[in-house]
N, C-alpha and C positions, 0 to 999 in steps of 0.2 A: 782420679779419673774425671775428665770433664763430661758431664751428662747434659748440660743445657747452656746455651749462650743467648744473651739478649744484647743487641747493640744496633749499629748502623752498617749498611752495606758500603764498604770502602771501595771495593772493586769486584767485578763479576765477569766470569768467563764460563762457557759451557762446561758443566761438571765441576766448577770450582768457584767459590766466592771467598772474599776476605771480609770478615766481620770486625768492625772497630768496637771494642768493648772498653770504654774508659781510657782510650788512647793506646790500647794494645790490639794489634791486628792478628786475628786468628784465621789461618788458612783452613777452609772447610771444603771437603769434597762432597758434592751433592748430585742427586739424580736430576735429569732435565726437568722433571715435573716440579721440583723445588726451585731450580734455576729460573724458570719462567714466572714463578709466583712471588719471588722475594722482593720484587720491585726494583727500581733503578738505584743507582749509586746515591747514597744519602738517606735512603728509606730505612725506617726502623724494621728490625727483623728479630724473630725469636725462633731458635732452632733446637730441636731435640738432637742430641749428639751421641754418637758411638765413638769411643776412643780406642783406636787400634794400635797396640804397642808391639813393635818389632825390635830386634836387636839394634838396628841401625837408625830407626826413626820412630816417631810418634805421629800418627795421622788421625785427623778428625773427619768424621763423616756425619753430615747434618741432614735433617729432614724437617719439613714443616708440620707433618702429622705424626702422631704416635703409631698409626697403622703402618706407615712407610717404614718407620724404625723397626717395628716388630717383624715385618716381612724380611727386611734386610738382615736382621740378626738370625732368623731361621735359615736364610739362604747361606750365610757364611758358616753355618753349623754343618753344612754338607761337605764331605771330603772332596777336595779339588776345586771348591768354589771360594775364591777370596773376595775381599771387599770390592775390588775393581770390577769383577764380573757381576757381583750382586748389584752394584750401582748401574751397570749396563742393563741388567734385567729391569730395574725400576725406571730406567730411562726409556726403555723400549715399550713398556706397558704401564698403565696406571696400577697402583698396588691392588686395587679391587679386582682388576682384570687378571693380575697375576694369580691371585687366590682362586678366582673362578676357573682359570685355565688348568690349574693344578688339580682342583676338585673334579674337573671333567676328564682329567687325564689327556688334555689336549696337547700332545707332543708337537704337532704341526704348528700350532700357534706359538709355542715357546721357541721353536727353532727359527721362527721369523725374526727373533731378536739377534742382532749381530753379536757373534762370539759364542752363541749357544748352539752346539751341535746336537744331533739326535741322541747320542749316548748321555750327554749332560742333561738334556731335557728329560729323558727317561728317568735318570737318577733323581732329579728334582721332584718329579711326580711320585716316584716310589718312596722317597724319604719324607716328603712334606704333606702328602695327601691327608694323613691322619693327624699330623701335628698342627695343621691349620684349621682344625675343626672349630676351635674357640673363636677364631677370627672370621670364619666363613659366612655365618648367617647374615649379618648385616651387610658384609661386603658383596656377596654374591647377589643379594637382592638389589644392590645398587643404592642402598639407602644408608647414609652415614648415621651412626647412632648419636643421639643427643648426649653431649658430655657437658656437665656443669663445670663451672670454673673451679669448684672445690674438688671434683673428681680429677680434673686435669692437673691441679696442683699436687694432689696425692700421687698421681702417676709419675709426674716429674720428680717428686721427692724420692719415691721408691726406686726409680731408675738411677738417680744420683747416688743413693746409699748403697745399692747393689753394686754399682761400678766401683765404689770405695771398698768393697769386699764384705759388706755386712749381709747376713742371711736374711731372706725375705721376712720370716716371722719377727725377727729381731728388729728389722727396719720398720715394719708396720706398727709395732708397739711404740717405737720412738716417734713415728709420725703422728700417731693418735695422741700421744702425750703433748707434742709440740702444738698441734692444732686445736686441742681442747681449750686452751687458754686464749688463743688468737686465731680463729678459723679463717679470717680474711687477710692474714699477714702476707706480704710479698714473698716470692719464692726464696730469695736470698736469706731473709730473716727466718723463714720457716725451716730452711736447711740448717741454719745455725742452731735453732731451737731443737731440732731433731738430734743433732750431734751432741748437744748438751744432755739430752735425755739418755743417749747411748753411753755417755761418759758417767752419768749418775748410776745407770744400771750396772756398768762395769765395776764402779767403786763399791756398790752395795754387795757385790758377790765376793769381794776380797776380804 
């Protein structure tokens, strides 16, 4: 699974950009908040990615911030809400505003988003009000938490390994092992190091 992309903007349209990564163009669906911030064609961009696999297609959904990606994943965890509708929610409101509206139970605010009816808004509030508690404090206050480059690297690595099917504790141990020797290594090198740690751990159990 693809969890992270870094490259240049080859083309951009509302809700869709193409990222050129070493000559390969990846089509990535994005919320309008990301679309407006990625820059013009030719600009460098780094995206956190959710890979959506269906029988007939593999689609990528990209976000500039980890908070956007987490809100997106929680939204698509609700029955009846697919990736396109989740993107519509994040296009209609900033991710912090989405969290705040859900925490307040503000169904009226949510129904102001195109495609979100009253029943859908009520289901979002019911299912996510408690599940967003970990994200709510800094978001509702309107203050983005300070995230060090090391913490961001760990978050990106954890997302990548979980998308590959590794359990969180297993992935975290591998990340610790990979970063102990080279804490400032680039993402790609750190991911390869974590995968080597996982292979060594698997071999030691055999």
